[in-house]
C-alpha distance (Angstrom), angle and dihedral (degrees) to the residues before:
residue distance angle dihedral
M1 . . .
W2 3.78 . .
S3 3.79 93.7 .
W4 3.81 89.2 57.0
I5 3.80 92.1 47.7
T6 3.82 87.8 49.4
L7 3.81 89.7 54.2
S8 3.82 89.3 52.9
F9 3.81 90.4 48.5
V10 3.82 91.7 51.1
I11 3.80 89.7 51.5
V12 3.80 91.1 50.8
L13 3.81 90.8 49.6
A14 3.82 93.4 47.9
D15 3.78 90.9 45.8
Q16 3.79 95.9 48.6
A17 3.82 94.0 42.7
S18 3.81 92.3 51.0
K19 3.81 92.6 46.1
Y20 3.79 91.0 48.9
W21 3.80 91.5 50.5
F22 3.81 95.5 48.8
D23 3.81 92.8 42.5
H24 3.81 89.0 56.6
A25 3.83 99.5 34.7
L26 3.81 99.1 50.5
M27 3.78 135.7 43.5
Y28 3.81 116.7 -122.6
G29 3.80 109.1 -78.3
E30 3.80 93.6 10.0
R31 3.79 115.9 137.9
L32 3.77 127.2 -153.5
N33 3.81 109.7 -160.9
I34 3.81 113.6 -135.4
T35 3.83 103.1 163.7
P36 3.83 135.3 -6.1
F37 3.81 88.3 -88.8
F38 3.83 105.5 29.4
D39 3.81 134.4 61.1
F40 3.75 136.7 172.2
T41 3.76 108.9 -128.5
L42 3.78 140.3 162.6
L43 3.78 116.6 -121.8
Y44 3.78 133.4 153.9
N45 3.79 120.8 -139.1
T46 3.80 115.9 -160.4
G47 3.80 90.6 179.5
A48 3.77 136.6 57.5
A49 3.80 128.0 -93.7
F50 3.81 112.9 -20.1
S51 3.84 87.9 7.4
F52 3.80 91.9 -68.9
M53 3.84 108.2 173.1
A54 3.83 90.8 10.2
N55 3.79 91.6 140.9
G56 3.78 95.8 124.1
H57 3.79 95.2 -112.1
T58 3.79 114.8 141.5
W59 3.80 91.7 -138.7
A60 3.83 90.6 62.5
R61 3.80 90.7 59.2
W62 3.79 91.9 53.5
V63 3.80 92.9 44.6
L64 3.82 89.6 53.6
I65 3.81 91.6 46.2
S66 3.82 90.5 49.5
I67 3.80 91.9 49.4
A68 3.81 90.0 49.5
F69 3.81 92.2 49.9
L70 3.80 90.4 49.1
A71 3.83 90.1 50.4
I72 3.81 90.6 47.9
L73 3.82 91.0 51.9
I74 3.80 93.4 47.5
I75 3.80 92.7 46.7
G76 3.81 90.2 46.3
F77 3.80 88.5 54.9
L78 3.82 93.8 45.5
I79 3.79 94.8 47.1
R80 3.81 90.0 56.3
K81 3.81 93.2 56.4
P82 3.80 110.1 105.3
N83 3.79 127.4 -129.7
Q84 3.79 98.3 29.7
S85 3.78 122.8 140.4
R86 3.78 119.8 -87.3
L87 3.80 88.0 -124.0
L88 3.80 90.6 57.9
Y89 3.80 92.0 48.0
A90 3.82 91.0 48.5
S91 3.80 92.3 49.4
L92 3.80 92.9 48.1
S93 3.81 91.3 47.5
L94 3.79 92.0 52.5
I95 3.80 92.9 47.6
L96 3.81 91.2 45.5
G97 3.81 93.6 51.2
G98 3.80 91.9 46.9
A99 3.80 94.0 46.8
I100 3.80 91.8 50.0
G101 3.81 91.4 47.3
N102 3.79 93.1 53.1
V103 3.80 95.1 41.9
I104 3.81 89.5 53.7
D105 3.82 87.6 57.4
R106 3.80 93.2 48.3
L107 3.80 91.8 49.4
T108 3.82 96.5 44.8
H109 3.82 102.4 33.2
G110 3.80 106.5 17.1
H111 3.82 89.2 -121.9
V112 3.79 141.1 52.2
I113 3.81 118.8 -103.2
D114 3.80 112.8 -128.3
F115 3.79 124.3 -174.0
L116 3.82 111.8 158.0
L117 3.81 114.4 90.6
F118 3.81 126.0 -179.0
Y119 3.80 120.3 -175.0
W120 3.77 144.7 154.0
N121 3.80 119.7 -150.6
E122 3.83 103.8 -51.4
W123 3.83 95.8 -13.5
F124 3.82 117.1 97.1
F125 3.78 129.0 -172.8
P126 3.82 108.5 -144.9
A127 3.81 112.4 -92.1
F128 3.79 115.2 -102.2
N129 3.82 143.6 174.5
V130 3.81 143.3 -139.3
A131 3.82 92.7 -80.2
D132 3.81 90.3 54.2
I133 3.81 90.5 50.8
A134 3.81 90.6 51.3
I135 3.81 92.6 47.9
S136 3.82 92.3 47.8
C137 3.81 93.8 47.2
G138 3.80 90.0 45.6
A139 3.81 91.2 51.8
V140 3.81 91.5 50.8
L141 3.82 90.9 48.8
L142 3.80 89.8 48.3
I143 3.81 90.2 55.3
V144 3.81 91.4 46.2
D145 3.82 90.4 49.5
E146 3.80 90.7 51.7
I147 3.81 92.0 49.5
V148 3.81 90.5 49.6
R149 3.80 91.0 47.4
I150 3.81 92.5 50.4
R151 3.80 92.4 48.1
K152 3.81 91.5 49.7
S153 3.80 92.2 49.5
R154 3.80 94.1 54.0
K155 3.74 112.3 96.8
P156 3.77 118.4 -143.0
A157 3.78 113.8 -105.8
N158 3.77 114.9 -102.9
R159 3.77 109.9 -106.0
L160 3.76 124.2 -163.7
């Protein structure tokens, strides 16, 4: 269990260090072009993924914080259960680290710091951060783990 908690802790550290650096290195809205399709930028997201609930209402912040704390508690419970697959533990660790990283931002700043921006011509993918990457990768691994678990639980049909 402790190795998985350590992975979550490393994600939180990487997330918070990168957010701190970009928050101090760039002005809000500034973009630093890296490639023809990728920029570093500094944006603040008061909402959830894709700026969902980013309406500026104080209640939305506390709803998102409450949801994150509930997720952290559930994941903390699940990660302590013995005899789970390594894939499940890895996915939960990634999601846990990302959730903690973003909830730290909401509690300390009132918003999440985003700094990675992918685009092509006039199309922009919403800016994101290390915590968002960890949560997204963890969600994909969670789905893969479930597919693997379902396939393992199926018994081959009896053939004569």
